[in-house]
Backbone as CSV, one residue per row, in Angstrom:
resi,resn,N_x,N_y,N_z,CA_x,CA_y,CA_z,C_x,C_y,C_z
1,UNK,72.926,-2.901,34.740,72.821,-4.115,33.956,71.650,-4.956,34.458
2,UNK,70.912,-5.521,33.534,69.763,-6.349,33.846,70.206,-7.649,34.537
3,UNK,69.460,-8.022,35.571,69.751,-9.284,36.251,69.361,-10.455,35.352
4,UNK,70.078,-11.542,35.504,69.730,-12.780,34.809,68.517,-13.378,35.510
5,UNK,67.531,-13.757,34.716,66.316,-14.376,35.247,66.465,-15.886,35.120
6,UNK,66.371,-16.577,36.259,66.586,-18.027,36.261,65.330,-18.754,36.723
7,UNK,65.044,-19.857,36.054,63.976,-20.762,36.463,64.651,-21.940,37.155
8,UNK,64.250,-22.218,38.384,64.841,-23.320,39.143,64.003,-24.581,39.025
9,UNK,64.615,-25.631,38.525,64.014,-26.955,38.510,64.003,-27.484,39.954
10,UNK,63.101,-28.373,40.243,62.937,-28.896,41.600,64.218,-29.497,42.160
11,UNK,64.987,-30.181,41.321,66.163,-30.874,41.860,67.236,-29.915,42.365
12,UNK,67.273,-28.703,41.846,68.234,-27.715,42.354,67.892,-27.372,43.799
13,UNK,66.619,-27.164,44.063,66.173,-26.871,45.426,66.384,-28.098,46.305
14,UNK,66.062,-29.269,45.782,66.259,-30.513,46.533,67.709,-30.759,46.905
15,UNK,68.617,-30.305,46.056,70.044,-30.516,46.338,70.556,-29.676,47.505
16,UNK,69.772,-28.708,47.941,70.160,-27.948,49.130,70.208,-28.848,50.365
17,UNK,69.492,-29.965,50.314,69.427,-30.902,51.430,69.680,-32.325,50.932
18,UNK,70.733,-32.497,50.137,71.032,-33.811,49.560,72.400,-34.284,50.040
19,UNK,72.399,-34.860,51.238,73.642,-35.298,51.877,74.398,-36.346,51.058
20,UNK,73.691,-37.093,50.221,74.345,-38.145,49.441,75.099,-37.600,48.229
21,UNK,74.905,-36.323,47.914,75.608,-35.692,46.790,76.278,-34.406,47.267
22,UNK,77.372,-34.528,48.021,77.984,-33.332,48.618,78.423,-32.285,47.606
23,UNK,78.893,-32.689,46.447,79.337,-31.708,45.454,78.150,-30.918,44.909
24,UNK,77.074,-31.606,44.552,75.884,-30.918,44.060,75.277,-30.051,45.156
25,UNK,75.322,-30.532,46.400,74.804,-29.763,47.522,75.620,-28.481,47.698
26,UNK,76.920,-28.588,47.567,77.797,-27.427,47.686,77.483,-26.383,46.616
27,UNK,77.297,-26.828,45.371,76.964,-25.911,44.277,75.594,-25.269,44.506
28,UNK,74.641,-26.063,44.991,73.304,-25.523,45.261,73.383,-24.436,46.335
29,UNK,74.179,-24.662,47.372,74.311,-23.668,48.439,75.027,-22.403,47.957
30,UNK,76.017,-22.565,47.093,76.708,-21.394,46.541,75.747,-20.569,45.678
31,UNK,74.943,-21.255,44.870,73.947,-20.558,44.061,72.916,-19.880,44.961
32,UNK,72.496,-20.572,46.013,71.499,-20.032,46.943,72.018,-18.746,47.597
33,UNK,73.296,-18.739,47.936,73.899,-17.534,48.528,73.808,-16.364,47.546
34,UNK,74.093,-16.622,46.272,73.974,-15.571,45.253,72.527,-15.098,45.112
35,UNK,71.599,-16.045,45.160,70.177,-15.695,45.056,69.765,-14.823,46.237
36,UNK,70.187,-15.204,47.428,69.839,-14.436,48.625,70.420,-13.022,48.578
37,UNK,71.536,-12.864,47.883,72.152,-11.542,47.729,71.484,-10.722,46.621
38,UNK,70.507,-11.321,45.938,69.773,-10.600,44.902,70.444,-10.584,43.549
39,UNK,71.372,-11.502,43.328,72.109,-11.522,42.064,71.214,-11.928,40.881
40,UNK,70.192,-12.726,41.142,69.317,-13.238,40.087,67.861,-12.923,40.392
41,UNK,67.068,-12.810,39.347,65.617,-12.835,39.475,65.220,-14.300,39.337
42,UNK,64.481,-14.806,40.297,64.188,-16.245,40.370,62.724,-16.521,40.054
43,UNK,62.520,-17.570,39.271,61.186,-18.062,38.950,61.120,-19.531,39.337
44,UNK,60.034,-19.902,39.992,59.705,-21.318,40.163,58.256,-21.470,39.707
45,UNK,57.775,-22.682,39.701,56.406,-22.919,39.241,55.629,-23.715,40.270
46,UNK,54.331,-23.784,40.037,53.527,-24.645,40.887,53.922,-26.111,40.696
47,UNK,54.532,-26.437,39.563,55.059,-27.795,39.354,56.149,-28.071,40.389
48,UNK,57.059,-27.123,40.578,58.127,-27.251,41.572,57.525,-27.409,42.970
49,UNK,56.597,-26.543,43.299,55.983,-26.591,44.637,55.257,-27.914,44.863
50,UNK,54.557,-28.394,43.845,53.870,-29.686,43.965,54.865,-30.831,44.143
51,UNK,55.959,-30.805,43.375,56.958,-31.870,43.504,57.587,-31.869,44.890
52,UNK,57.842,-30.698,45.431,58.397,-30.622,46.783,57.389,-31.159,47.790
53,UNK,56.150,-30.704,47.692,55.125,-31.107,48.660,54.695,-32.559,48.529
54,UNK,54.940,-33.174,47.373,54.585,-34.582,47.170,55.624,-35.537,47.741
55,UNK,56.738,-35.005,48.218,57.785,-35.847,48.803,57.229,-36.544,50.046
56,UNK,57.472,-37.824,50.144,56.968,-38.616,51.278,57.708,-38.295,52.581
57,UNK,58.919,-37.747,52.457,59.726,-37.398,53.625,59.320,-35.994,54.093
58,UNK,58.487,-35.936,55.118,57.945,-34.664,55.585,59.027,-33.730,56.140
59,UNK,60.088,-34.306,56.684,61.197,-33.479,57.165,61.850,-32.764,55.990
60,UNK,62.028,-33.473,54.892,62.615,-32.872,53.688,61.708,-31.760,53.156
61,UNK,60.411,-32.002,53.138,59.463,-30.985,52.679,59.612,-29.723,53.524
62,UNK,59.677,-29.905,54.833,59.802,-28.761,55.740,61.120,-28.026,55.501
63,UNK,62.196,-28.774,55.327,63.510,-28.164,55.099,63.536,-27.373,53.802
64,UNK,63.027,-27.958,52.730,63.055,-27.275,51.428,62.129,-26.058,51.431
65,UNK,60.996,-26.172,52.095,60.090,-25.029,52.222,60.769,-23.899,52.996
66,UNK,61.525,-24.267,53.998,62.268,-23.277,54.779,63.285,-22.544,53.893
67,UNK,63.968,-23.285,53.030,64.906,-22.645,52.095,64.171,-21.669,51.175
68,UNK,63.025,-22.096,50.658,62.268,-21.216,49.766,61.831,-19.936,50.470
69,UNK,61.565,-20.033,51.759,61.162,-18.849,52.523,62.302,-17.840,52.682
70,UNK,63.527,-18.246,52.367,64.689,-17.356,52.480,64.855,-16.417,51.286
71,UNK,64.162,-16.733,50.196,64.401,-15.981,48.958,63.110,-15.365,48.422
72,UNK,63.307,-14.441,47.509,62.193,-13.849,46.780,62.134,-14.511,45.414
73,UNK,60.940,-14.920,45.018,60.792,-15.548,43.707,59.408,-15.262,43.148
74,UNK,59.327,-15.373,41.837,58.057,-15.290,41.115,57.573,-16.726,40.925
75,UNK,56.278,-16.948,41.057,55.718,-18.279,40.806,54.879,-18.222,39.541
76,UNK,55.188,-19.090,38.595,54.391,-19.198,37.380,53.487,-20.420,37.525
77,UNK,52.230,-20.244,37.145,51.240,-21.314,37.278,51.049,-22.014,35.942
78,UNK,50.863,-23.330,36.010,50.607,-24.097,34.795,49.438,-23.494,34.041
79,UNK,49.574,-23.444,32.722,48.497,-22.938,31.881,48.594,-23.608,30.514
80,UNK,47.672,-23.276,29.627,47.638,-23.909,28.299,48.902,-23.629,27.493
81,UNK,49.465,-22.450,27.647,50.679,-22.089,26.909,51.850,-22.998,27.324
82,UNK,51.967,-23.239,28.608,53.023,-24.119,29.123,52.802,-25.545,28.642
83,UNK,51.554,-25.998,28.697,51.236,-27.360,28.222,51.527,-27.496,26.726
84,UNK,51.281,-26.428,25.957,51.593,-26.442,24.528,53.099,-26.634,24.305
85,UNK,53.910,-25.901,25.057,55.371,-26.056,24.943,55.767,-27.479,25.312
86,UNK,55.192,-27.998,26.397,55.494,-29.378,26.816,55.159,-30.359,25.696
87,UNK,54.045,-30.135,25.023,53.659,-30.997,23.892,54.649,-30.875,22.739
88,UNK,55.124,-29.666,22.465,56.093,-29.463,21.383,57.407,-30.185,21.677
89,UNK,57.822,-30.139,22.940,59.052,-30.829,23.347,58.898,-32.335,23.116
90,UNK,57.744,-32.857,23.460,57.477,-34.289,23.255,57.436,-34.624,21.765
91,UNK,56.771,-33.785,20.977,56.660,-34.030,19.533,58.018,-34.040,18.850
92,UNK,58.966,-33.254,19.382,60.327,-33.253,18.825,61.110,-34.504,19.225
93,UNK,60.537,-35.297,20.122,61.205,-36.514,20.569,62.278,-36.267,21.611
94,UNK,62.227,-35.114,22.270,63.270,-34.769,23.238,63.079,-35.498,24.564
95,UNK,61.904,-35.367,25.145,61.586,-35.980,26.435,60.188,-36.565,26.259
96,UNK,60.091,-37.867,26.095,58.833,-38.445,25.631,58.082,-39.286,26.656
97,UNK,58.733,-39.722,27.714,58.087,-40.630,28.662,56.973,-39.970,29.454
98,UNK,55.972,-40.778,29.808,54.864,-40.271,30.629,55.364,-39.733,31.961
99,UNK,56.367,-40.388,32.542,56.895,-39.966,33.837,57.683,-38.664,33.741
100,UNK,58.019,-38.244,32.549,58.803,-37.025,32.367,57.936,-35.815,31.997
101,UNK,56.625,-35.918,32.189,55.743,-34.795,31.878,56.190,-33.533,32.613
102,UNK,56.546,-33.660,33.884,56.961,-32.461,34.625,58.263,-31.879,34.103
103,UNK,59.151,-32.716,33.568,60.373,-32.186,32.949,60.005,-31.310,31.747
104,UNK,59.056,-31.772,30.947,58.599,-30.972,29.804,57.924,-29.692,30.292
105,UNK,57.169,-29.806,31.373,56.510,-28.624,31.932,57.528,-27.621,32.470
106,UNK,58.621,-28.105,33.063,59.662,-27.184,33.535,60.198,-26.363,32.364
107,UNK,60.393,-27.004,31.232,60.852,-26.284,30.039,59.817,-25.238,29.647
108,UNK,58.549,-25.648,29.621,57.487,-24.706,29.279,57.429,-23.535,30.241
109,UNK,57.559,-23.809,31.521,57.537,-22.743,32.534,58.699,-21.778,32.347
110,UNK,59.865,-22.326,32.066,61.044,-21.474,31.865,60.857,-20.575,30.644
111,UNK,60.315,-21.126,29.562,60.120,-20.327,28.351,59.020,-19.284,28.540
112,UNK,57.886,-19.705,29.045,56.749,-18.795,29.184,57.056,-17.671,30.177
113,UNK,57.855,-17.968,31.193,58.223,-16.932,32.162,59.326,-16.011,31.629
114,UNK,59.803,-16.320,30.433,60.869,-15.541,29.794,62.163,-15.558,30.598
115,UNK,62.426,-16.712,31.207,63.677,-16.867,31.945,64.843,-16.931,30.965
116,UNK,65.988,-16.454,31.407,67.205,-16.519,30.593,67.862,-17.891,30.683
117,UNK,67.696,-18.528,31.850,68.355,-19.808,32.115,67.403,-20.725,32.868
118,UNK,67.294,-21.966,32.424,66.654,-23.027,33.190,67.788,-23.713,33.941
119,UNK,67.734,-23.710,35.265,68.806,-24.287,36.077,68.347,-25.654,36.571
120,UNK,69.160,-26.679,36.287,68.793,-28.047,36.626,70.045,-28.907,36.781
121,UNK,69.885,-29.972,37.532,70.905,-31.024,37.600,70.391,-32.315,36.983
122,UNK,69.321,-32.232,36.232,68.730,-33.410,35.606,69.444,-33.667,34.279
123,UNK,70.566,-34.388,34.364,71.378,-34.650,33.176,70.688,-35.593,32.205
124,UNK,69.910,-36.514,32.713,69.257,-37.500,31.853,68.258,-36.846,30.904
125,UNK,67.474,-35.882,31.410,66.402,-35.333,30.592,66.585,-33.876,30.174
126,UNK,67.280,-33.071,30.962,67.335,-31.636,30.662,68.720,-31.119,30.288
127,UNK,69.719,-31.451,31.070,71.061,-30.893,30.843,71.874,-31.874,29.999
128,UNK,71.513,-31.929,28.722,72.260,-32.746,27.767,72.129,-32.079,26.401
129,UNK,73.036,-32.387,25.517,73.121,-31.687,24.233,71.830,-31.770,23.432
130,UNK,71.227,-32.953,23.352,70.012,-33.114,22.552,68.895,-32.201,23.057
131,UNK,68.673,-32.196,24.368,67.611,-31.363,24.926,67.951,-29.877,24.811
132,UNK,69.187,-29.528,25.097,69.579,-28.119,25.024,69.353,-27.561,23.616
133,UNK,69.819,-28.267,22.603,69.628,-27.795,21.227,68.156,-27.821,20.834
134,UNK,67.442,-28.873,21.244,66.019,-28.970,20.922,65.198,-27.877,21.569
135,UNK,65.494,-27.546,22.824,64.758,-26.488,23.523,65.026,-25.141,22.862
136,UNK,66.244,-24.915,22.422,66.541,-23.658,21.717,65.712,-23.561,20.442
137,UNK,65.548,-24.690,19.761,64.729,-24.713,18.545,63.271,-24.400,18.882
138,UNK,62.730,-25.049,19.900,61.351,-24.796,20.323,61.186,-23.329,20.710
139,UNK,62.142,-22.799,21.461,62.069,-21.410,21.923,61.999,-20.441,20.748
140,UNK,62.799,-20.682,19.737,62.823,-19.789,18.581,61.549,-19.944,17.747
141,UNK,61.179,-21.192,17.461,59.991,-21.447,16.640,58.738,-20.901,17.303
142,UNK,58.644,-21.025,18.612,57.457,-20.585,19.345,57.507,-19.097,19.728
143,UNK,58.610,-18.415,19.382,58.695,-16.977,19.592,59.146,-16.536,20.976
144,UNK,59.867,-17.398,21.691,60.331,-17.048,23.036,61.763,-16.547,23.073
145,UNK,62.430,-16.566,21.955,63.801,-16.065,21.943,64.793,-17.092,22.434
146,UNK,65.738,-16.641,23.202,66.909,-17.437,23.571,66.842,-17.870,25.038
147,UNK,67.217,-19.120,25.307,67.305,-19.623,26.678,68.490,-20.584,26.766
148,UNK,69.111,-20.596,27.914,70.187,-21.550,28.205,69.665,-22.575,29.205
149,UNK,70.293,-23.728,29.229,70.042,-24.732,30.261,71.385,-24.997,30.919
150,UNK,71.496,-24.626,32.189,72.745,-24.737,32.942,72.519,-25.526,34.217
151,UNK,73.592,-26.139,34.690,73.610,-26.658,36.050,73.938,-25.488,36.977
152,UNK,73.704,-25.640,38.281,74.128,-24.575,39.195,75.617,-24.258,39.045
153,UNK,76.438,-25.293,38.894,77.882,-25.080,38.754,78.192,-24.239,37.512
154,UNK,77.532,-24.524,36.398,77.768,-23.752,35.177,77.363,-22.293,35.375
155,UNK,76.254,-22.079,36.069,75.807,-20.707,36.334,76.785,-19.981,37.225
156,UNK,77.323,-20.681,38.223,78.317,-20.084,39.113,79.574,-19.704,38.352
157,UNK,80.021,-20.575,37.462,81.213,-20.295,36.667,80.951,-19.109,35.740
158,UNK,79.786,-19.097,35.104,79.440,-17.991,34.218,79.352,-16.672,34.982
159,UNK,78.973,-16.768,36.255,78.851,-15.577,37.097,80.134,-15.184,37.791
160,UNK,81.221,-15.899,37.479,82.519,-15.511,38.020,82.932,-16.202,39.308
161,UNK,82.295,-17.328,39.642,82.687,-18.026,40.878,83.452,-19.288,40.552
């Protein structure tokens, strides 16, 4: 059986070291254990790497980089195709703010990399009904097929945990 290909949003990786959100941290660690066991094919982007490295807390940067060194992943680089998807998401009125450009890019990266699932804990912009339905529309119209948007917990439940 083909492995599920997942695109990890930055906040999923950040939750591996988020003491203020123990439940989300627990789910992130459970997902990380599955990833380390090779259950998923993982994709991240240079957007994710930039967001991690732009953190002002250098200890956090070091910790998250250490976690990334534990797993195997594909890195997708920003390109015109991803920016086009980000523009389509904005044109649909899904995620429109200037500060949310990277959220739109995460969607583009997930689609262009042909991921099955975009994994995120960003309920405000990504894991909500409007965005989920809108992204499915963009994916179909732009010829990328089907994609889900799940939280780590939803992915764990879908995977039998």
